[in-house]
C-alpha positions as CSV (number, residue, x, y, z in Angstrom):
1,M,-13.1,12.6,-53.9
2,S,-12.3,9.5,-55.8
3,A,-13.8,6.1,-54.8
4,S,-12.7,2.5,-54.7
5,V,-9.0,3.0,-55.3
6,A,-5.9,1.4,-53.8
7,P,-4.2,4.2,-51.9
8,S,-0.4,4.6,-52.0
9,P,1.4,3.6,-48.7
10,W,1.9,7.2,-47.6
11,R,-1.8,8.0,-48.2
12,T,-2.7,4.8,-46.3
13,H,-0.6,5.7,-43.3
14,G,-1.6,9.4,-43.5
15,L,-5.3,8.5,-43.5
16,L,-4.8,6.2,-40.5
17,I,-3.1,9.1,-38.6
18,L,-5.9,11.4,-39.6
19,L,-8.5,9.0,-38.4
20,A,-6.7,8.6,-35.1
21,M,-6.6,12.4,-34.7
22,M,-10.3,12.6,-35.4
23,Y,-11.0,9.9,-32.8
24,A,-8.7,11.6,-30.2
25,D,-10.5,14.9,-30.7
26,N,-13.8,13.1,-30.2
27,F,-12.7,11.7,-26.9
28,V,-11.2,15.0,-25.7
29,G,-14.6,16.5,-26.3
30,R,-16.2,13.6,-24.4
31,Q,-13.9,13.6,-21.5
32,I,-13.2,17.3,-21.0
33,V,-16.7,17.8,-19.6
34,A,-15.3,16.2,-16.4
35,V,-13.1,19.3,-15.7
36,M,-15.9,21.7,-16.6
37,I,-18.5,20.5,-14.1
38,E,-17.9,23.1,-11.4
39,P,-17.8,26.2,-13.7
40,I,-20.9,25.1,-15.6
41,K,-22.8,24.4,-12.4
42,H,-21.8,27.8,-11.1
43,E,-22.9,29.7,-14.2
44,F,-26.3,27.9,-14.7
45,G,-27.0,26.9,-11.1
46,A,-27.3,23.3,-12.2
47,S,-27.5,20.3,-9.8
48,D,-25.1,17.3,-9.7
49,T,-27.8,15.2,-11.2
50,S,-28.1,17.7,-14.1
51,M,-24.4,17.7,-14.6
52,G,-24.5,13.9,-14.7
53,L,-27.0,14.3,-17.6
54,I,-24.6,16.2,-19.8
55,S,-21.5,14.3,-18.8
56,G,-23.0,10.8,-19.2
57,L,-26.6,9.9,-19.8
58,A,-27.6,12.5,-22.5
59,F,-24.5,11.6,-24.5
60,A,-24.5,7.8,-24.0
61,A,-28.2,7.4,-24.7
62,V,-28.1,9.2,-28.0
63,F,-24.8,7.6,-29.0
64,A,-26.2,4.1,-28.2
65,L,-29.5,4.8,-30.0
66,L,-27.9,5.9,-33.2
67,G,-25.0,3.4,-33.2
68,L,-26.5,0.7,-35.3
69,P,-28.1,3.0,-37.9
70,A,-24.8,4.8,-38.2
71,G,-23.0,1.5,-38.8
72,R,-25.6,0.5,-41.4
73,L,-25.0,3.8,-43.1
74,A,-21.2,3.3,-43.1
75,D,-21.8,-0.1,-44.9
76,R,-23.9,1.6,-47.6
77,M,-22.1,4.8,-48.5
78,S,-18.6,6.3,-48.9
79,R,-17.0,6.0,-45.5
80,T,-14.6,8.9,-46.1
81,G,-17.5,11.1,-47.1
82,L,-19.5,10.0,-44.1
83,L,-16.5,10.7,-41.8
84,A,-16.0,14.1,-43.3
85,A,-19.6,15.0,-42.7
86,S,-19.5,13.6,-39.2
87,S,-16.4,15.5,-38.3
88,L,-17.7,18.8,-39.8
89,L,-21.0,18.5,-37.9
90,W,-19.2,17.4,-34.7
91,G,-17.0,20.4,-34.8
92,I,-19.9,22.7,-35.3
93,A,-21.9,21.1,-32.5
94,T,-19.0,21.2,-30.1
95,V,-18.4,24.9,-30.9
96,L,-22.1,25.5,-30.2
97,C,-21.7,23.9,-26.8
98,G,-19.5,26.9,-26.0
99,L,-22.0,29.4,-27.3
100,T,-25.1,28.2,-25.5
101,G,-27.1,30.6,-23.4
102,S,-28.9,28.2,-21.2
103,F,-28.4,24.8,-19.6
104,M,-31.1,23.2,-21.6
105,L,-29.5,24.4,-24.9
106,L,-26.2,22.9,-23.6
107,V,-27.9,19.5,-23.1
108,I,-29.3,19.7,-26.6
109,A,-25.9,20.6,-28.0
110,R,-24.3,17.7,-26.2
111,M,-26.9,15.3,-27.6
112,A,-26.2,16.7,-31.1
113,V,-22.5,16.0,-30.5
114,A,-23.4,12.4,-29.7
115,A,-25.6,12.0,-32.7
116,V,-23.0,13.2,-35.2
117,E,-20.2,11.3,-33.5
118,A,-22.1,7.9,-33.8
119,P,-20.7,7.0,-37.3
120,A,-17.1,7.8,-36.4
121,A,-15.8,4.6,-34.8
122,P,-17.6,2.0,-37.0
123,A,-16.9,3.8,-40.3
124,A,-13.3,4.4,-39.4
125,L,-12.6,0.8,-38.3
126,S,-14.3,-0.5,-41.4
127,L,-12.1,1.8,-43.5
128,I,-9.0,0.6,-41.7
129,A,-9.9,-3.0,-42.5
130,D,-9.8,-2.1,-46.2
131,L,-6.6,0.0,-45.9
132,Y,-4.5,-2.8,-44.3
133,P,-4.3,-6.5,-45.0
134,P,-5.2,-8.9,-42.2
135,Q,-1.6,-9.6,-41.3
136,K,-1.0,-5.8,-40.6
137,R,-4.5,-4.9,-39.5
138,A,-4.2,-5.3,-35.7
139,F,-1.4,-2.8,-35.3
140,A,-3.2,-0.3,-37.5
141,I,-6.4,-0.7,-35.4
142,S,-4.2,-0.3,-32.2
143,V,-2.9,3.0,-33.5
144,F,-6.5,4.2,-33.9
145,T,-7.9,2.7,-30.6
146,A,-4.9,4.0,-28.6
147,A,-5.8,7.6,-29.5
148,P,-8.5,7.9,-26.7
149,T,-6.0,6.9,-24.0
150,F,-3.6,9.6,-24.9
151,A,-6.5,12.0,-25.5
152,A,-7.6,11.4,-21.9
153,I,-4.2,12.8,-20.7
154,I,-4.8,15.9,-22.9
155,A,-8.3,16.3,-21.6
156,F,-7.4,16.1,-17.9
157,S,-4.2,18.1,-18.0
158,L,-4.2,20.6,-20.8
159,G,-8.0,20.8,-20.7
160,A,-8.1,21.5,-17.0
161,W,-5.5,24.3,-17.5
162,M,-7.5,25.8,-20.4
163,V,-10.8,25.7,-18.4
164,D,-9.1,27.4,-15.5
165,S,-7.3,30.0,-17.6
166,Y,-9.9,30.8,-20.3
167,G,-13.2,29.3,-19.2
168,W,-15.3,26.4,-20.3
169,R,-16.9,28.2,-23.2
170,F,-13.5,29.0,-24.9
171,T,-12.4,25.4,-24.2
172,F,-15.4,23.9,-26.0
173,I,-14.7,26.1,-29.0
174,A,-11.0,25.2,-29.0
175,V,-11.8,21.5,-29.0
176,G,-14.3,21.9,-31.8
177,I,-12.2,23.9,-34.3
178,P,-9.6,21.1,-35.1
179,A,-12.5,18.9,-36.2
180,L,-13.3,21.4,-39.0
181,F,-9.8,21.1,-40.4
182,I,-10.0,17.3,-40.1
183,A,-13.3,17.3,-42.0
184,A,-11.7,19.3,-44.8
185,L,-8.8,16.9,-45.1
186,L,-11.2,13.9,-45.2
187,A,-13.4,15.5,-47.8
188,F,-10.7,16.7,-50.2
189,F,-7.7,14.5,-49.8
190,A,-8.8,11.1,-48.4
191,K,-9.4,8.4,-50.9
192,E,-12.0,5.7,-50.4
193,P,-10.4,2.2,-50.8
194,Q,-12.3,-0.6,-52.4
195,R,-14.6,-2.2,-49.9
196,G,-13.4,-5.7,-49.2
197,R,-10.2,-5.3,-51.2
198,W,-8.4,-7.9,-49.1
199,D,-11.3,-10.4,-49.2
200,G,-11.3,-11.2,-52.9
201,G,-13.6,-9.4,-55.3
202,T,-16.4,-6.9,-54.7
203,P,-18.3,-7.6,-51.5
204,H,-21.9,-8.7,-51.7
205,V,-24.3,-6.0,-50.4
206,D,-26.6,-7.6,-48.0
207,P,-30.3,-6.9,-48.9
208,L,-31.5,-7.7,-45.4
209,S,-33.0,-5.1,-43.2
210,M,-30.8,-3.7,-40.4
211,G,-32.7,-5.8,-37.8
212,A,-32.3,-8.9,-39.8
213,T,-28.6,-8.2,-40.3
214,V,-28.1,-7.8,-36.6
215,R,-29.9,-11.0,-35.9
216,Q,-27.8,-12.8,-38.5
217,L,-24.6,-11.5,-36.9
218,W,-25.8,-12.4,-33.4
219,H,-26.7,-15.9,-34.5
220,D,-23.0,-16.4,-35.4
221,R,-21.6,-17.8,-32.1
222,S,-18.0,-16.6,-32.7
223,V,-19.3,-13.1,-33.3
224,R,-21.7,-13.1,-30.4
225,Y,-19.1,-14.4,-27.9
226,L,-16.4,-12.0,-29.1
227,I,-18.7,-9.0,-28.8
228,L,-19.8,-10.0,-25.3
229,A,-16.2,-10.6,-24.3
230,S,-15.4,-7.1,-25.4
231,A,-18.4,-5.7,-23.6
232,M,-17.4,-7.4,-20.3
233,A,-13.8,-6.1,-20.7
234,T,-15.1,-2.6,-21.3
235,L,-17.3,-2.8,-18.2
236,G,-14.5,-3.7,-15.9
237,G,-12.0,-1.3,-17.5
238,T,-14.3,1.7,-17.6
239,A,-15.4,1.2,-14.1
240,F,-11.8,1.0,-12.9
241,G,-10.8,4.1,-14.8
242,M,-13.8,6.1,-13.4
243,W,-13.2,5.1,-9.7
244,N,-9.4,4.7,-9.6
245,A,-8.6,8.2,-8.6
246,T,-11.2,8.1,-5.9
247,F,-9.8,4.8,-4.6
248,L,-6.3,6.4,-4.3
249,V,-7.8,9.3,-2.4
250,R,-9.7,7.1,0.0
251,S,-7.3,4.3,0.6
252,Y,-3.9,5.9,0.0
253,D,-4.7,9.4,1.4
254,L,-3.6,11.2,-1.8
255,R,-5.0,14.7,-2.7
256,L,-7.5,14.6,-5.5
257,Q,-5.4,16.5,-8.0
258,H,-2.4,14.3,-7.3
259,A,-4.5,11.2,-7.7
260,G,-6.0,12.5,-11.0
261,L,-2.6,13.3,-12.3
262,L,-1.1,9.9,-11.5
263,T,-4.0,7.9,-12.8
264,G,-4.0,10.0,-16.0
265,L,-0.3,9.8,-16.7
266,V,0.5,6.4,-15.4
267,G,-2.8,4.6,-16.2
268,G,-3.6,6.4,-19.4
269,G,0.0,6.4,-20.7
270,T,0.7,2.8,-20.1
271,A,-2.7,1.8,-21.5
272,G,-2.0,3.6,-24.7
273,F,1.3,1.7,-25.2
274,G,-0.4,-1.5,-24.1
275,V,-2.9,-1.2,-26.9
276,M,-0.2,-0.7,-29.5
277,F,2.0,-3.4,-28.2
278,A,-0.9,-5.9,-28.3
279,G,-1.7,-4.8,-31.9
280,W,1.9,-5.3,-33.0
281,L,2.2,-8.6,-31.2
282,S,-1.1,-9.8,-32.7
283,D,0.2,-9.1,-36.3
284,R,3.5,-10.9,-35.5
285,L,2.0,-14.0,-34.0
286,G,-1.3,-14.0,-36.0
287,A,0.7,-15.4,-39.0
288,R,1.1,-18.7,-37.0
289,G,-2.7,-19.2,-37.0
290,P,-6.0,-17.5,-36.1
291,Q,-5.9,-18.8,-32.5
292,W,-3.1,-16.5,-31.7
293,R,-5.5,-13.6,-32.1
294,L,-7.2,-14.9,-29.0
295,H,-4.1,-15.9,-27.1
296,I,-3.0,-12.3,-26.6
297,P,-6.3,-11.1,-25.1
298,L,-6.5,-14.2,-23.0
299,A,-3.0,-13.6,-21.7
300,G,-3.8,-10.0,-21.0
301,H,-6.9,-10.8,-19.0
302,L,-5.1,-13.5,-17.0
303,I,-2.3,-11.2,-16.0
304,A,-4.7,-8.4,-15.3
305,L,-6.8,-10.5,-12.9
306,S,-3.8,-11.2,-10.6
307,T,-2.4,-7.7,-11.0
308,L,-5.6,-6.0,-10.1
309,A,-5.9,-8.0,-6.9
310,I,-2.4,-7.1,-5.9
311,Y,-3.0,-3.5,-6.8
312,L,-6.1,-3.2,-4.6
313,F,-4.4,-4.7,-1.5
314,W,-0.8,-3.4,-1.8
315,P,0.6,-1.6,1.3
316,T,0.4,2.2,1.4
317,R,4.1,3.0,1.0
318,I,5.5,6.0,-1.0
319,L,8.0,5.1,-3.6
320,F,9.3,8.6,-4.3
321,H,8.2,12.2,-4.8
322,V,8.0,14.2,-8.1
323,G,8.1,17.7,-6.8
324,S,5.2,17.9,-4.4
325,V,3.4,14.8,-5.8
326,P,3.9,11.6,-3.8
327,V,4.1,8.5,-6.0
328,P,3.0,5.4,-4.0
329,E,4.6,2.0,-4.7
330,V,1.1,0.8,-5.8
331,M,1.4,2.8,-9.0
332,L,3.8,0.2,-10.4
333,W,1.0,-2.3,-10.2
334,C,-1.4,0.3,-11.7
335,A,0.9,0.7,-14.6
336,L,1.2,-3.1,-15.2
337,Y,-2.6,-3.5,-14.9
338,S,-3.3,-0.6,-17.3
339,F,-0.7,-2.0,-19.8
340,V,-2.1,-5.6,-19.9
341,S,-5.8,-5.0,-19.4
342,V,-6.2,-3.5,-22.8
343,W,-4.5,-6.3,-24.7
344,W,-7.9,-7.4,-25.9
345,L,-8.8,-4.2,-27.7
346,A,-6.9,-4.3,-31.1
347,P,-6.8,-8.1,-31.6
348,S,-10.6,-8.3,-30.9
349,F,-11.5,-5.6,-33.3
350,A,-9.1,-7.0,-35.9
351,L,-10.6,-10.5,-35.4
352,L,-14.1,-9.2,-35.8
353,T,-13.3,-7.7,-39.2
354,T,-12.3,-11.1,-40.4
355,L,-15.3,-12.9,-39.0
356,V,-17.9,-10.9,-40.8
357,S,-18.4,-10.0,-44.5
358,P,-17.0,-6.6,-45.7
359,G,-20.6,-5.4,-46.4
360,N,-21.6,-5.9,-42.8
361,R,-18.4,-4.9,-41.0
362,A,-19.5,-1.4,-39.9
363,V,-22.8,-2.8,-38.4
364,A,-20.8,-5.5,-36.5
365,L,-18.4,-3.0,-35.2
366,A,-21.3,-0.7,-34.3
367,L,-22.9,-3.6,-32.4
368,Q,-19.7,-4.1,-30.5
369,T,-19.4,-0.4,-29.7
370,L,-23.1,-0.3,-28.7
371,L,-22.9,-3.1,-26.1
372,S,-19.5,-1.8,-24.8
373,T,-21.0,1.7,-24.4
374,I,-24.1,0.5,-22.6
375,L,-22.2,-1.8,-20.2
376,G,-19.0,0.3,-19.9
377,V,-20.4,3.9,-19.7
378,G,-23.9,3.1,-18.5
379,V,-23.5,0.1,-16.1
380,G,-19.9,-0.2,-15.0
381,P,-19.4,3.0,-13.0
382,V,-22.9,2.9,-11.4
383,L,-22.4,-0.8,-10.5
384,I,-19.1,0.0,-8.7
385,G,-20.8,2.9,-6.8
386,A,-23.7,0.7,-5.8
387,L,-21.4,-2.1,-4.6
388,S,-19.3,0.4,-2.6
389,D,-22.5,1.7,-0.9
390,L,-23.6,-1.8,-0.2
391,L,-20.3,-2.8,1.4
392,Q,-19.9,0.5,3.3
393,P,-21.5,-0.7,6.5
394,S,-19.1,-3.6,6.7
395,F,-15.9,-2.0,5.4
396,G,-16.3,1.7,5.9
397,I,-14.0,3.9,3.8
398,E,-12.4,0.8,2.4
399,A,-15.6,-0.4,0.7
400,L,-14.5,0.9,-2.6
401,R,-11.4,-1.3,-2.5
402,Y,-13.6,-4.4,-2.4
403,A,-16.1,-3.1,-4.9
404,L,-13.3,-2.7,-7.5
405,L,-12.7,-6.4,-7.3
406,L,-15.6,-6.5,-9.7
407,G,-13.0,-6.1,-12.4
408,C,-11.8,-9.6,-11.6
409,V,-15.3,-11.0,-12.1
410,T,-15.7,-9.2,-15.5
411,G,-12.2,-10.3,-16.5
412,A,-13.1,-13.9,-15.7
413,C,-16.3,-13.6,-17.8
414,A,-14.3,-12.2,-20.7
415,I,-11.8,-15.1,-20.5
416,W,-14.7,-17.7,-20.5
417,L,-16.3,-16.0,-23.5
418,L,-13.0,-15.7,-25.4
419,A,-12.5,-19.5,-24.8
420,R,-15.9,-20.1,-26.4
421,V,-14.8,-18.0,-29.4
422,G,-11.7,-20.2,-29.7
423,R,-13.9,-23.3,-30.1
424,Q,-15.8,-21.7,-33.0
425,L,-12.8,-20.0,-34.6
426,P,-11.5,-22.7,-36.9
427,D,-14.9,-23.1,-38.6
428,A,-15.3,-19.3,-38.8
429,E,-11.8,-18.8,-40.3
430,A,-12.1,-21.7,-42.8
């Protein structure tokens, strides 16, 4: 594997697609547990609380704990080599999930998956920042970050069929095997670009400790506000995604499988295209000035605020049927909300790569991922559930409808934080 070279265009685009495939496989492995809960419970006699452990807490806790050290590692060694090792070990750990003989071994295997997945996002995003110049970077990042939205469709449709037809063990193995081939391609064909190749010269390697580096990044107001804005957007978006199908069941009287299908195809599909549209638009308008990198996320949040309120209180009318699946009118608003609510994603990641030095990019990206994971995965869904329980005595079955308005609050917080970034941006970009 050669290092510090300028890849040809076909290698650059090929590596981007390979990174997106790796990220998609990671998310399929993360999300597919949702359709395995019942068969795993039946085989091991596990409780719902125990299943929550392997589907959320065990994974998120390890992932969050190792996020910053993994980012530090990505700033100090070959990122293609690190990603190859991560993908190889991830594939092995995922296959082992399907071979475990006890529930405790399955928990340990899931924690191992989280541990070896931790370097993937920060290392890949740091790599993309050196593959593409700033004026093309947002769309490249959008291709990478859109992968999980399309992967969710695979996990909930094809994954459910595979679990039902072949069992949860075979499904884990089937998800893990592609990672082994991706690891081989990364190890033997991917070329490491020069770190900071678009920033002029060889980047200075920061001698500070990891803690000092994080404090230095956090002291930069533009970086701090941007990371917090991303975390608030993730909190609202993840909570909505987790509870949306249940909302359609309770308030629109849909069957669970129909609600899951609609939220996956309509919500997930439009979100994926929304991510890529915002990335493309950010590159087009970003040439006019750095403020445009904030205007797109701000516009997305503003449209999403009003769209979410309309979605939550739209009348329960059926638009048409697809076979036996009723499609309510409200899914049009769900599609619009899903499309615009992710406009922050690619521009924010792209902007963050320009606000920090090349030698600290992976740590900064890991810090953003860490806070988004804690708030999005750890706090968001639980907070919606708690609000729904709190409002249940007053609103009954409609309590979830009002609890989901939390997304308007988190969106407003994200808007305020992005506005603060805008005040700092000219100095940061100078």
